[in-house]
C-alpha positions as a Python dict, from the first residue, in 0.01 Angstrom:
ca = {
    (1, 'X'): (0, 0, 0),
    (2, 'X'): (154, 336, -105),
    (3, 'X'): (239, 572, 182),
    (4, 'X'): (-2, 834, 43),
    (5, 'X'): (-297, 594, 94),
    (6, 'X'): (-229, 562, 470),
    (7, 'X'): (-452, 816, 648),
    (8, 'X'): (-378, 728, 1012),
    (9, 'X'): (-68, 562, 1159),
    (10, 'X'): (-84, 437, 1518),
    (11, 'X'): (241, 333, 1686),
    (12, 'X'): (297, 228, 2048),
    (13, 'X'): (-31, 384, 2163),
    (14, 'X'): (-91, 358, 2539),
    (15, 'X'): (-356, 473, 2783),
    (16, 'X'): (-315, 406, 3156),
    (17, 'X'): (-584, 507, 3405),
    (18, 'X'): (-464, 572, 3760),
    (19, 'X'): (-649, 370, 4023),
    (20, 'X'): (-804, 582, 4295),
    (21, 'X'): (-634, 526, 4629),
    (22, 'X'): (-809, 513, 4963),
    (23, 'X'): (-678, 657, 5288),
    (24, 'X'): (-516, 325, 5388),
    (25, 'X'): (-318, 324, 5062),
    (26, 'X'): (-138, 649, 5145),
    (27, 'X'): (233, 626, 5065),
    (28, 'X'): (205, 316, 4848),
    (29, 'X'): (306, 301, 4483),
    (30, 'X'): (51, 427, 4231),
    (31, 'X'): (-132, 152, 4039),
    (32, 'X'): (-268, 183, 3686),
    (33, 'X'): (-525, 10, 3468),
    (34, 'X'): (-347, -49, 3137),
    (35, 'X'): (-650, -14, 2912),
    (36, 'X'): (-440, 26, 2595),
    (37, 'X'): (-82, -89, 2616),
    (38, 'X'): (116, -50, 2295),
    (39, 'X'): (-117, -67, 1993),
    (40, 'X'): (10, -49, 1632),
    (41, 'X'): (-198, -32, 1313),
    (42, 'X'): (-262, 176, 999),
    (43, 'X'): (-588, 305, 853),
    (44, 'X'): (-591, 326, 475),
    (45, 'X'): (-792, 538, 235),
    (46, 'X'): (-1134, 390, 164),
    (47, 'X'): (-1094, 78, 381),
    (48, 'X'): (-1284, -47, 683),
    (49, 'X'): (-1057, -177, 957),
    (50, 'X'): (-1239, -400, 1204),
    (51, 'X'): (-1124, -404, 1568),
    (52, 'X'): (-1255, -709, 1757),
    (53, 'X'): (-1208, -857, 2102),
    (54, 'X'): (-1379, -942, 2429),
    (55, 'X'): (-1544, -679, 2647),
    (56, 'X'): (-1281, -489, 2844),
    (57, 'X'): (-996, -550, 2601),
    (58, 'X'): (-954, -177, 2524),
    (59, 'X'): (-1136, -142, 2190),
    (60, 'X'): (-1348, 158, 2286),
    (61, 'X'): (-1054, 328, 2453),
    (62, 'X'): (-862, 302, 2125),
    (63, 'X'): (-1150, 477, 1948),
    (64, 'X'): (-1161, 751, 2211),
    (65, 'X'): (-785, 801, 2181),
    (66, 'X'): (-807, 836, 1803),
    (67, 'X'): (-1068, 1110, 1847),
    (68, 'X'): (-879, 1276, 2138),
    (69, 'X'): (-1173, 1222, 2373),
    (70, 'X'): (-896, 1073, 2588),
    (71, 'X'): (-536, 1192, 2595),
    (72, 'X'): (-282, 913, 2542),
    (73, 'X'): (-30, 821, 2808),
    (74, 'X'): (230, 749, 2541),
    (75, 'X'): (269, 661, 2175),
    (76, 'X'): (204, 820, 1838),
    (77, 'X'): (-112, 875, 1632),
    (78, 'X'): (-14, 1041, 1304),
    (79, 'X'): (-293, 1205, 1102),
    (80, 'X'): (-239, 1452, 820),
    (81, 'X'): (131, 1457, 905),
    (82, 'X'): (85, 1556, 1271),
    (83, 'X'): (93, 1343, 1583),
    (84, 'X'): (-248, 1404, 1739),
    (85, 'X'): (-121, 1266, 2071),
    (86, 'X'): (105, 1571, 2096),
    (87, 'X'): (-93, 1860, 1942),
    (88, 'X'): (-247, 2133, 2158),
    (89, 'X'): (-474, 2437, 2137),
    (90, 'X'): (-630, 2534, 1804),
    (91, 'X'): (-464, 2237, 1630),
    (92, 'X'): (-692, 2002, 1829),
    (93, 'X'): (-1005, 2173, 1690),
    (94, 'X'): (-877, 2144, 1333),
    (95, 'X'): (-807, 1776, 1392),
    (96, 'X'): (-1151, 1707, 1540),
    (97, 'X'): (-1321, 1839, 1231),
    (98, 'X'): (-1152, 1560, 1035),
    (99, 'X'): (-1218, 1262, 1266),
    (100, 'X'): (-1568, 1192, 1394),
    (101, 'X'): (-1714, 917, 1609),
    (102, 'X'): (-2040, 721, 1587),
    (103, 'X'): (-2119, 601, 1937),
    (104, 'X'): (-2258, 266, 2045),
    (105, 'X'): (-2588, 372, 2202),
    (106, 'X'): (-2806, 605, 1991),
    (107, 'X'): (-3040, 643, 2290),
    (108, 'X'): (-2758, 805, 2492),
    (109, 'X'): (-2553, 985, 2225),
    (110, 'X'): (-2838, 1213, 2107),
    (111, 'X'): (-2959, 1501, 2323),
    (112, 'X'): (-3332, 1439, 2391),
    (113, 'X'): (-3398, 1816, 2407),
    (114, 'X'): (-3268, 1902, 2059),
    (115, 'X'): (-3426, 1839, 1722),
    (116, 'X'): (-3259, 1647, 1441),
    (117, 'X'): (-3171, 1978, 1273),
    (118, 'X'): (-3004, 2116, 1588),
    (119, 'X'): (-2819, 1789, 1650),
    (120, 'X'): (-2665, 1769, 1303),
    (121, 'X'): (-2605, 2143, 1273),
    (122, 'X'): (-2409, 2164, 1600),
    (123, 'X'): (-2075, 2048, 1450),
    (124, 'X'): (-2129, 2283, 1155),
    (125, 'X'): (-2162, 2577, 1394),
    (126, 'X'): (-1869, 2463, 1610),
    (127, 'X'): (-1638, 2450, 1308),
    (128, 'X'): (-1782, 2762, 1136),
    (129, 'X'): (-1897, 2568, 828),
    (130, 'X'): (-2152, 2738, 601),
    (131, 'X'): (-2211, 3103, 526),
    (132, 'X'): (-2574, 3123, 635),
    (133, 'X'): (-2846, 2938, 824),
    (134, 'X'): (-3010, 2836, 497),
    (135, 'X'): (-2686, 2688, 366),
    (136, 'X'): (-2638, 2489, 685),
    (137, 'X'): (-2993, 2353, 667),
    (138, 'X'): (-2919, 2230, 314),
    (139, 'X'): (-2606, 2058, 448),
    (140, 'X'): (-2819, 1890, 717),
    (141, 'X'): (-3067, 1773, 453),
    (142, 'X'): (-2785, 1630, 238),
    (143, 'X'): (-2634, 1448, 540),
    (144, 'X'): (-2972, 1294, 628),
    (145, 'X'): (-3028, 1176, 273),
    (146, 'X'): (-2676, 1028, 264),
    (147, 'X'): (-2765, 846, 587),
    (148, 'X'): (-3076, 693, 426),
    (149, 'X'): (-3340, 915, 588),
    (150, 'X'): (-3549, 1036, 296),
    (151, 'X'): (-3736, 1252, 241),
    (152, 'X'): (-3501, 1432, 477),
    (153, 'X'): (-3722, 1735, 548),
    (154, 'X'): (-3975, 1516, 727),
    (155, 'X'): (-3717, 1445, 998),
    (156, 'X'): (-3576, 1796, 1053),
    (157, 'X'): (-3806, 1897, 1342),
    (158, 'X'): (-3835, 1559, 1511),
    (159, 'X'): (-3690, 1486, 1854),
    (160, 'X'): (-3500, 1161, 1930),
    (161, 'X'): (-3799, 1005, 2110),
    (162, 'X'): (-3995, 1031, 1785),
    (163, 'X'): (-3744, 810, 1601),
    (164, 'X'): (-3690, 435, 1596),
    (165, 'X'): (-3358, 285, 1703),
    (166, 'X'): (-3238, 246, 1345),
    (167, 'X'): (-3340, 603, 1260),
    (168, 'X'): (-3153, 735, 1565),
    (169, 'X'): (-2837, 559, 1459),
    (170, 'X'): (-2875, 699, 1107),
    (171, 'X'): (-2902, 1049, 1260),
    (172, 'X'): (-2577, 977, 1449),
    (173, 'X'): (-2413, 878, 1120),
    (174, 'X'): (-2554, 1191, 952),
    (175, 'X'): (-2406, 1407, 1230),
    (176, 'X'): (-2066, 1248, 1169),
    (177, 'X'): (-2096, 1301, 790),
    (178, 'X'): (-2212, 1664, 806),
    (179, 'X'): (-1860, 1814, 830),
    (180, 'X'): (-1722, 1574, 566),
    (181, 'X'): (-1456, 1413, 788),
    (182, 'X'): (-1153, 1225, 662),
    (183, 'X'): (-1203, 934, 910),
    (184, 'X'): (-1499, 786, 1102),
    (185, 'X'): (-1464, 583, 1423),
    (186, 'X'): (-1768, 357, 1462),
    (187, 'X'): (-1790, 214, 1816),
    (188, 'X'): (-2027, -86, 1818),
    (189, 'X'): (-2269, 108, 1593),
    (190, 'X'): (-2519, -180, 1553),
    (191, 'X'): (-2494, -363, 1885),
    (192, 'X'): (-2794, -174, 2031),
    (193, 'X'): (-3011, -231, 1722),
    (194, 'X'): (-3256, -511, 1645),
    (195, 'X'): (-3117, -783, 1425),
    (196, 'X'): (-3377, -696, 1162),
    (197, 'X'): (-3229, -348, 1101),
    (198, 'X'): (-2859, -422, 1156),
    (199, 'X'): (-2800, -523, 795),
    (200, 'X'): (-2954, -199, 672),
    (201, 'X'): (-2719, 17, 882),
    (202, 'X'): (-2416, -194, 784),
    (203, 'X'): (-2505, -169, 415),
    (204, 'X'): (-2549, 207, 458),
    (205, 'X'): (-2196, 236, 600),
    (206, 'X'): (-2057, 32, 311),
    (207, 'X'): (-2240, 255, 59),
    (208, 'X'): (-2104, 570, 222),
    (209, 'X'): (-1753, 428, 219),
    (210, 'X'): (-1786, 359, -155),
    (211, 'X'): (-1936, 703, -225),
    (212, 'X'): (-1694, 920, -25),
    (213, 'X'): (-1390, 695, 25),
    (214, 'X'): (-1400, 757, 400),
    (215, 'X'): (-1205, 497, 601),
    (216, 'X'): (-1372, 353, 911),
    (217, 'X'): (-1239, 202, 1229),
    (218, 'X'): (-1524, -40, 1302),
    (219, 'X'): (-1518, -152, 1666),
    (220, 'X'): (-1716, -463, 1757),
    (221, 'X'): (-1717, -777, 1971),
    (222, 'X'): (-1912, -969, 1705),
    (223, 'X'): (-1677, -1150, 1466),
    (224, 'X'): (-1962, -1225, 1224),
    (225, 'X'): (-2043, -853, 1191),
    (226, 'X'): (-1672, -769, 1158),
    (227, 'X'): (-1632, -1026, 880),
    (228, 'X'): (-1929, -882, 690),
    (229, 'X'): (-1813, -521, 688),
    (230, 'X'): (-1432, -519, 733),
    (231, 'X'): (-1156, -524, 474),
    (232, 'X'): (-893, -597, 737),
    (233, 'X'): (-932, -729, 1089),
    (234, 'X'): (-735, -651, 1406),
    (235, 'X'): (-784, -878, 1709),
    (236, 'X'): (-729, -722, 2054),
    (237, 'X'): (-652, -895, 2381),
    (238, 'X'): (-595, -714, 2711),
    (239, 'X'): (-490, -384, 2559),
    (240, 'X'): (-280, -515, 2268),
    (241, 'X'): (-339, -606, 1904),
    (242, 'X'): (-238, -973, 1878),
    (243, 'X'): (-328, -1039, 1513),
    (244, 'X'): (-385, -818, 1210),
    (245, 'X'): (-449, -924, 849),
    (246, 'X'): (-701, -926, 566),
    (247, 'X'): (-1037, -1034, 708),
    (248, 'X'): (-1056, -1365, 523),
    (249, 'X'): (-699, -1452, 626),
    (250, 'X'): (-788, -1401, 993),
    (251, 'X'): (-1113, -1597, 959),
    (252, 'X'): (-980, -1893, 758),
    (253, 'X'): (-611, -1896, 862),
    (254, 'X'): (-596, -1766, 1221),
    (255, 'X'): (-244, -1783, 1363),
    (256, 'X'): (-257, -1651, 1719),
    (257, 'X'): (-385, -1905, 1976),
    (258, 'X'): (-631, -1646, 2110),
    (259, 'X'): (-780, -1582, 1765),
    (260, 'X'): (-808, -1956, 1709),
    (261, 'X'): (-993, -1994, 2039),
    (262, 'X'): (-1232, -1707, 1958),
    (263, 'X'): (-1320, -1850, 1618),
    (264, 'X'): (-1364, -2201, 1758),
    (265, 'X'): (-1642, -2063, 1980),
    (266, 'X'): (-1845, -1933, 1681),
    (267, 'X'): (-2141, -2166, 1606),
    (268, 'X'): (-2133, -2344, 1269),
    (269, 'X'): (-2475, -2392, 1099),
    (270, 'X'): (-2381, -2737, 969),
    (271, 'X'): (-2471, -3036, 1190),
    (272, 'X'): (-2221, -3257, 1006),
    (273, 'X'): (-1924, -3021, 1043),
    (274, 'X'): (-1653, -3112, 1292),
    (275, 'X'): (-1613, -2813, 1513),
    (276, 'X'): (-1417, -2876, 1831),
    (277, 'X'): (-1396, -2579, 2067),
    (278, 'X'): (-1044, -2485, 2178),
    (279, 'X'): (-1041, -2466, 2557),
    (280, 'X'): (-839, -2191, 2723),
    (281, 'X'): (-790, -2196, 3096),
    (282, 'X'): (-879, -1934, 3353),
    (283, 'X'): (-1024, -1588, 3319),
    (284, 'X'): (-897, -1276, 3146),
    (285, 'X'): (-633, -1121, 3378),
    (286, 'X'): (-693, -777, 3525),
    (287, 'X'): (-571, -482, 3319),
    (288, 'X'): (-433, -347, 3648),
    (289, 'X'): (-200, -648, 3677),
    (290, 'X'): (-103, -744, 3322),
    (291, 'X'): (113, -1058, 3289),
    (292, 'X'): (475, -1005, 3191),
    (293, 'X'): (597, -1132, 2856),
    (294, 'X'): (309, -1250, 2637),
    (295, 'X'): (-10, -1143, 2812),
    (296, 'X'): (-206, -1442, 2679),
    (297, 'X'): (51, -1686, 2819),
    (298, 'X'): (-134, -1771, 3148),
    (299, 'X'): (-429, -1904, 2941),
    (300, 'X'): (-248, -2029, 2631),
    (301, 'X'): (-248, -2402, 2550),
    (302, 'X'): (70, -2359, 2340),
    (303, 'X'): (288, -2156, 2581),
    (304, 'X'): (656, -2250, 2594),
    (305, 'X'): (983, -2139, 2757),
    (306, 'X'): (1020, -1793, 2601),
    (307, 'X'): (663, -1675, 2660),
    (308, 'X'): (736, -1496, 2989),
    (309, 'X'): (662, -1723, 3284),
    (310, 'X'): (661, -1533, 3611),
    (311, 'X'): (626, -1568, 3984),
    (312, 'X'): (246, -1590, 3999),
    (313, 'X'): (254, -1885, 3758),
    (314, 'X'): (490, -2072, 3987),
    (315, 'X'): (263, -2009, 4286),
    (316, 'X'): (-33, -2154, 4095),
    (317, 'X'): (178, -2447, 3972),
    (318, 'X'): (290, -2535, 4327),
    (319, 'X'): (-69, -2518, 4452),
    (320, 'X'): (-199, -2736, 4169),
    (321, 'X'): (65, -2998, 4254),
    (322, 'X'): (-32, -2985, 4621),
    (323, 'X'): (322, -2886, 4724),
    (324, 'X'): (207, -2595, 4944),
    (325, 'X'): (-27, -2801, 5162),
    (326, 'X'): (34, -2768, 5536),
    (327, 'X'): (149, -3129, 5570),
    (328, 'X'): (427, -3100, 5304),
    (329, 'X'): (789, -3005, 5369),
    (330, 'X'): (747, -2688, 5167),
    (331, 'X'): (419, -2593, 5332),
    (332, 'X'): (570, -2638, 5679),
    (333, 'X'): (872, -2418, 5596),
    (334, 'X'): (721, -2128, 5402),
    (335, 'X'): (566, -1839, 5596),
    (336, 'X'): (478, -1607, 5305),
    (337, 'X'): (488, -1620, 4925),
    (338, 'X'): (575, -1285, 4765),
    (339, 'X'): (557, -1293, 4384),
    (340, 'X'): (704, -986, 4213),
    (341, 'X'): (736, -999, 3837),
    (342, 'X'): (989, -1260, 3733),
    (343, 'X'): (1092, -1336, 4096),
    (344, 'X'): (912, -1547, 4358),
    (345, 'X'): (1034, -1486, 4712),
    (346, 'X'): (950, -1754, 4969),
    (347, 'X'): (994, -1604, 5313),
    (348, 'X'): (1066, -1882, 5564),
    (349, 'X'): (944, -1954, 5914),
    (350, 'X'): (1184, -1940, 6208),
    (351, 'X'): (1380, -2262, 6231),
    (352, 'X'): (1333, -2359, 5864),
    (353, 'X'): (1647, -2468, 5679),
    (354, 'X'): (1692, -2230, 5379),
    (355, 'X'): (1955, -2457, 5221),
    (356, 'X'): (1717, -2754, 5228),
    (357, 'X'): (1432, -2554, 5072),
    (358, 'X'): (1662, -2416, 4800),
    (359, 'X'): (1782, -2772, 4732),
    (360, 'X'): (1423, -2898, 4714),
    (361, 'X'): (1331, -2628, 4462),
    (362, 'X'): (1642, -2696, 4250),
    (363, 'X'): (1562, -3069, 4242),
    (364, 'X'): (1201, -2990, 4150),
    (365, 'X'): (1315, -2771, 3861),
    (366, 'X'): (1558, -3034, 3734),
    (367, 'X'): (1294, -3310, 3740),
    (368, 'X'): (1024, -3102, 3569),
    (369, 'X'): (1230, -2915, 3307),
    (370, 'X'): (1166, -3154, 3019),
    (371, 'X'): (795, -3197, 3082),
    (372, 'X'): (678, -2851, 3192),
    (373, 'X'): (773, -2526, 3013),
    (374, 'X'): (737, -2318, 3330),
    (375, 'X'): (1031, -2502, 3487),
    (376, 'X'): (1235, -2472, 3169),
    (377, 'X'): (1208, -2092, 3212),
    (378, 'X'): (1368, -2087, 3562),
    (379, 'X'): (1701, -1900, 3554),
    (380, 'X'): (1816, -1946, 3916),
    (381, 'X'): (1710, -2069, 4262),
    (382, 'X'): (1902, -1966, 4573),
    (383, 'X'): (1870, -1839, 4929),
    (384, 'X'): (1846, -1468, 5002),
    (385, 'X'): (1926, -1281, 5325),
    (386, 'X'): (1623, -1063, 5396),
    (387, 'X'): (1770, -875, 5692),
    (388, 'X'): (1945, -630, 5460),
    (389, 'X'): (1912, -436, 5138),
    (390, 'X'): (2156, -233, 4932),
    (391, 'X'): (2007, 114, 4913),
    (392, 'X'): (2113, 379, 4663),
    (393, 'X'): (1999, 727, 4760),
    (394, 'X'): (1964, 965, 4465),
    (395, 'X'): (1960, 1343, 4445),
    (396, 'X'): (1849, 1612, 4202),
    (397, 'X'): (2106, 1669, 3933),
    (398, 'X'): (2206, 1982, 3752),
    (399, 'X'): (2207, 1923, 3377),
    (400, 'X'): (2436, 2117, 3150),
    (401, 'X'): (2304, 2226, 2813),
    (402, 'X'): (2515, 1952, 2652),
    (403, 'X'): (2370, 1683, 2882),
    (404, 'X'): (2012, 1794, 2816),
    (405, 'X'): (2070, 1785, 2440),
    (406, 'X'): (2211, 1434, 2486),
    (407, 'X'): (1902, 1327, 2686),
    (408, 'X'): (1669, 1458, 2416),
    (409, 'X'): (1876, 1292, 2144),
    (410, 'X'): (1868, 957, 2328),
    (411, 'X'): (1491, 980, 2386),
    (412, 'X'): (1420, 1058, 2021),
    (413, 'X'): (1647, 775, 1905),
    (414, 'X'): (1472, 526, 2135),
    (415, 'X'): (1111, 625, 2060),
    (416, 'X'): (1107, 767, 1706),
    (417, 'X'): (1214, 487, 1471),
    (418, 'X'): (1243, 717, 1169),
    (419, 'X'): (1492, 487, 995),
    (420, 'X'): (1227, 217, 959),
    (421, 'X'): (1021, 249, 637),
    (422, 'X'): (700, 180, 830),
    (423, 'X'): (745, 472, 1072),
    (424, 'X'): (541, 791, 1011),
    (425, 'X'): (854, 1011, 1029),
    (426, 'X'): (1047, 800, 778),
    (427, 'X'): (1144, 1021, 483),
    (428, 'X'): (1071, 1335, 687),
    (429, 'X'): (1349, 1294, 943),
    (430, 'X'): (1651, 1179, 742),
    (431, 'X'): (1914, 1193, 1017),
    (432, 'X'): (1995, 1344, 1356),
    (433, 'X'): (2328, 1463, 1490),
    (434, 'X'): (2439, 1605, 1824),
    (435, 'X'): (2684, 1895, 1858),
    (436, 'X'): (2735, 2016, 2215),
    (437, 'X'): (2404, 2181, 2318),
    (438, 'X'): (2244, 2155, 1973),
    (439, 'X'): (2049, 1874, 1817),
    (440, 'X'): (2028, 1910, 1440),
    (441, 'X'): (1764, 1717, 1247),
    (442, 'X'): (1817, 1674, 873),
    (443, 'X'): (1492, 1673, 677),
    (444, 'X'): (1425, 1487, 353),
    (445, 'X'): (1191, 1594, 76),
    (446, 'X'): (1044, 1943, 37),
    (447, 'X'): (970, 2243, 257),
    (448, 'X'): (637, 2087, 359),
    (449, 'X'): (836, 1812, 531),
    (450, 'X'): (1044, 2083, 699),
    (451, 'X'): (725, 2229, 851),
    (452, 'X'): (612, 1882, 960),
    (453, 'X'): (947, 1810, 1126),
    (454, 'X'): (944, 2145, 1309),
    (455, 'X'): (587, 2090, 1428),
    (456, 'X'): (662, 1733, 1537),
    (457, 'X'): (968, 1833, 1743),
    (458, 'X'): (777, 2117, 1909),
    (459, 'X'): (483, 1890, 1993),
    (460, 'X'): (719, 1617, 2115),
    (461, 'X'): (912, 1841, 2355),
    (462, 'X'): (598, 2007, 2496),
    (463, 'X'): (428, 1671, 2549),
    (464, 'X'): (716, 1513, 2740),
    (465, 'X'): (783, 1830, 2939),
    (466, 'X'): (423, 1833, 3055),
    (467, 'X'): (402, 1460, 3127),
    (468, 'X'): (721, 1341, 3299),
    (469, 'X'): (1030, 1530, 3183),
    (470, 'X'): (1037, 1869, 3362),
    (471, 'X'): (1404, 1907, 3269),
    (472, 'X'): (1291, 1973, 2910),
    (473, 'X'): (1210, 2327, 3021),
    (474, 'X'): (1571, 2382, 2920),
    (475, 'X'): (1481, 2333, 2552),
    (476, 'X'): (1476, 2698, 2446),
    (477, 'X'): (1457, 2714, 2069),
    (478, 'X'): (1347, 2504, 1771),
    (479, 'X'): (1454, 2669, 1445),
    (480, 'X'): (1406, 2550, 1083),
    (481, 'X'): (1655, 2635, 808),
    (482, 'X'): (1495, 2608, 459),
    (483, 'X'): (1829, 2652, 284),
    (484, 'X'): (1996, 2368, 474),
    (485, 'X'): (1675, 2163, 515),
    (486, 'X'): (1743, 2118, 886),
    (487, 'X'): (1567, 2188, 1215),
    (488, 'X'): (1796, 2282, 1505),
    (489, 'X'): (1695, 2231, 1870),
    (490, 'X'): (1899, 2445, 2111),
    (491, 'X'): (1920, 2351, 2479),
    (492, 'X'): (2028, 2542, 2789),
    (493, 'X'): (2115, 2426, 3141),
    (494, 'X'): (1834, 2260, 3337),
    (495, 'X'): (1768, 2048, 3645),
    (496, 'X'): (1654, 1686, 3685),
    (497, 'X'): (1439, 1599, 3993),
    (498, 'X'): (1547, 1322, 4233),
    (499, 'X'): (1252, 1095, 4145),
    (500, 'X'): (1366, 1104, 3783),
    (501, 'X'): (1735, 1047, 3866),
    (502, 'X'): (1637, 736, 4065),
    (503, 'X'): (1465, 591, 3755),
    (504, 'X'): (1779, 671, 3549),
    (505, 'X'): (2002, 499, 3806),
    (506, 'X'): (1785, 185, 3818),
    (507, 'X'): (1779, 162, 3438),
    (508, 'X'): (2156, 209, 3423),
    (509, 'X'): (2210, -72, 3674),
    (510, 'X'): (1993, -309, 3469),
    (511, 'X'): (2182, -223, 3149),
    (512, 'X'): (2522, -276, 3311),
    (513, 'X'): (2423, -609, 3465),
    (514, 'X'): (2311, -731, 3122),
    (515, 'X'): (2672, -707, 2993),
    (516, 'X'): (2847, -1035, 2910),
    (517, 'X'): (3111, -1004, 3183),
    (518, 'X'): (2842, -979, 3453),
    (519, 'X'): (2576, -1208, 3305),
    (520, 'X'): (2630, -1509, 3535),
    (521, 'X'): (2637, -1293, 3845),
    (522, 'X'): (2345, -1077, 3724),
    (523, 'X'): (2102, -1370, 3724),
    (524, 'X'): (2134, -1374, 4105),
    (525, 'X'): (2059, -1001, 4137),
    (526, 'X'): (1689, -929, 4181),
    (527, 'X'): (1534, -646, 3975),
    (528, 'X'): (1604, -301, 4117),
    (529, 'X'): (1311, -141, 4302),
    (530, 'X'): (1255, 236, 4279),
    (531, 'X'): (1097, 397, 4588),
    (532, 'X'): (1077, 772, 4539),
    (533, 'X'): (1437, 894, 4536),
    (534, 'X'): (1577, 556, 4651),
    (535, 'X'): (1679, 248, 4453),
    (536, 'X'): (1685, -84, 4639),
    (537, 'X'): (1868, -399, 4527),
    (538, 'X'): (1876, -755, 4669),
    (539, 'X'): (2101, -1043, 4567),
    (540, 'X'): (2065, -1419, 4616),
    (541, 'X'): (2324, -1632, 4787),
    (542, 'X'): (2593, -1588, 5049),
    (543, 'X'): (2759, -1293, 5220),
    (544, 'X'): (3021, -1293, 4945),
    (545, 'X'): (2753, -1212, 4685),
    (546, 'X'): (2637, -910, 4886),
    (547, 'X'): (2993, -783, 4915),
    (548, 'X'): (3051, -838, 4543),
    (549, 'X'): (2729, -655, 4451),
    (550, 'X'): (2820, -361, 4677),
    (551, 'X'): (3165, -337, 4516),
    (552, 'X'): (3013, -369, 4167),
    (553, 'X'): (2760, -90, 4231),
    (554, 'X'): (3027, 139, 4374),
    (555, 'X'): (3240, 81, 4066),
    (556, 'X'): (2952, 126, 3819),
    (557, 'X'): (2792, 429, 3980),
    (558, 'X'): (3074, 622, 4145),
    (559, 'X'): (3428, 500, 4078),
    (560, 'X'): (3393, 493, 3699),
    (561, 'X'): (3266, 851, 3690),
    (562, 'X'): (3415, 939, 3352),
    (563, 'X'): (3216, 683, 3154),
    (564, 'X'): (2888, 621, 3333),
    (565, 'X'): (2655, 858, 3147),
    (566, 'X'): (2669, 1122, 3424),
    (567, 'X'): (2518, 880, 3676),
    (568, 'X'): (2775, 961, 3947),
    (569, 'X'): (2636, 1310, 4007),
    (570, 'X'): (2289, 1160, 4060),
    (571, 'X'): (2397, 927, 4345),
    (572, 'X'): (2451, 1063, 4696),
    (573, 'X'): (2500, 736, 4888),
    (574, 'X'): (2532, 358, 4842),
    (575, 'X'): (2498, 158, 5164),
    (576, 'X'): (2374, -169, 5310),
    (577, 'X'): (2067, -104, 5527),
    (578, 'X'): (1914, -342, 5779),
    (579, 'X'): (1547, -433, 5735),
    (580, 'X'): (1271, -571, 5953),
    (581, 'X'): (1088, -896, 5894),
    (582, 'X'): (1200, -1256, 5824),
    (583, 'X'): (1575, -1308, 5806),
    (584, 'X'): (1586, -1573, 5534),
    (585, 'X'): (1404, -1650, 5212),
    (586, 'X'): (1444, -1862, 4899),
    (587, 'X'): (1410, -1682, 4566),
    (588, 'X'): (1327, -1833, 4225),
    (589, 'X'): (1404, -1614, 3926),
    (590, 'X'): (1272, -1670, 3574),
    (591, 'X'): (1431, -1563, 3248),
    (592, 'X'): (1310, -1217, 3149),
    (593, 'X'): (1078, -1186, 2849),
    (594, 'X'): (942, -895, 2650),
    (595, 'X'): (597, -860, 2498),
    (596, 'X'): (611, -1024, 2152),
    (597, 'X'): (590, -768, 1869),
    (598, 'X'): (373, -811, 1562),
    (599, 'X'): (572, -1054, 1348),
    (600, 'X'): (489, -1031, 976),
    (601, 'X'): (404, -1374, 837),
    (602, 'X'): (370, -1258, 476),
    (603, 'X'): (82, -1099, 282),
    (604, 'X'): (57, -840, 560),
    (605, 'X'): (-53, -1105, 812),
    (606, 'X'): (88, -989, 1147),
    (607, 'X'): (76, -1194, 1467),
    (608, 'X'): (211, -1115, 1814),
    (609, 'X'): (330, -1460, 1921),
    (610, 'X'): (675, -1607, 1981),
    (611, 'X'): (559, -1926, 1809),
    (612, 'X'): (651, -1741, 1491),
    (613, 'X'): (1008, -1664, 1597),
    (614, 'X'): (1187, -1989, 1659),
    (615, 'X'): (928, -2140, 1891),
    (616, 'X'): (800, -2498, 1883),
    (617, 'X'): (551, -2609, 1622),
}
């Protein structure tokens, strides 16, 4: 598909909702519902893209993000060359004229106190369309006739209660069409309608697509409806798109285990057809506690070693095997189970032998490795001394203009993949280079691309400054040069808060421990925990391991000041602190795993599953 035919590009789109905390939660870490958690897709001219999935998977939130009814937490939504996730002020109003939404419930989305004329004319007035009242009335009439309500003038003075359900939904469609948008987001537009009138509304939407070439994002939980109306189909699960392809390819050649399970549940009107339902275990996990690695892995019948097994899975596995019963050796020894990501910490009762429990767990792993993928994913089992923690206290850090320019350069390089042909900024940003306190962006193409690059960089800096990077107040100037086809970002000195420096320090520790020379030791180091301005680190094993970790952290963060990315100035103290609670525990650590990306299986069939990257089968 030519780049010019792509109307909307969505990359890494996220929306997290903060959970409200009660009085007893004061001081605890903030929790989030990850409604949308890294969604990628394109919308093409004149096509209908279906978005399907179970209730609560994030479909409607995606639609609201594309219309800026919700502001994204992160990610990019490129429309008409601008990232709508970053635009502000008057630019938002211009954007909203071009993307309109048809809501699920026509009984709720229409104001009962306004007539059909007032309802459809409202967006015309808001966007100053039409020279006179008479001209706007003619536009309303045309929109109603396009929506299949003819003769249109009979409906102009009716109120919503005087219309049937199908007529109400057609009025909603007419309201969306009145301003001649470039894109329509249809959120379950027929789910509230009787079956007898659904086909009429669907056929209307197809006719309008053919007449005006308007692309739709058609959101539904009904695969049969999605198959009827969609050109391409995207399947969502727990905030992510797990499969995306031409509709018939998804229906007849589903690749993701979740898609296969969904389709196996669809009734087949042939009594002789063999149609075995694929059973998946358990319930959909909470979006406030999304599994690590592949989020479908806890329910997947095909999960294997690399899928991202974690601590909670081991707890369930031990319970299923009856190994945590009170009359077992393990049940008698363990006081508390504390799963945390890829690490399960078993805190022991007084008098329990930690060496014996660690030995039991190691034997269990060895026996089960070949028959159970969860045990094949265990990286290490060892004791851990819980009466101490290595604590790194961080402080605010002054940032020179050169350091701030370097931070901005690194952030752009990590989040804006302009070198990839699929990225919206590919061909606009040609290259970036850093020179002291200046970041220079080379722009490809014509002066229109220069304006797009300047606007993108301005939006990008403002967005991150407002969200979580207050140090970007030091970005003082963004200047285009038409003769050189460059945009130069000039930085001045700034200041980084302690809470941000602690995140930088924790990330730096993780990167250093991933190096080859520390890999064997790093598997015993538990993931760093950030608590405000403090970073806490535990390590499995003996006293020697604690001493080695303390020496390693001192060398990485302080002694090697000349080559540690300015981390030394962010650290005020590294010390071993005593802690309260049980003195000994046994920790089991799993191999880390990332969320699988959308692998392309040919013909544009994308699937987010590690089965398609060297996995079994």
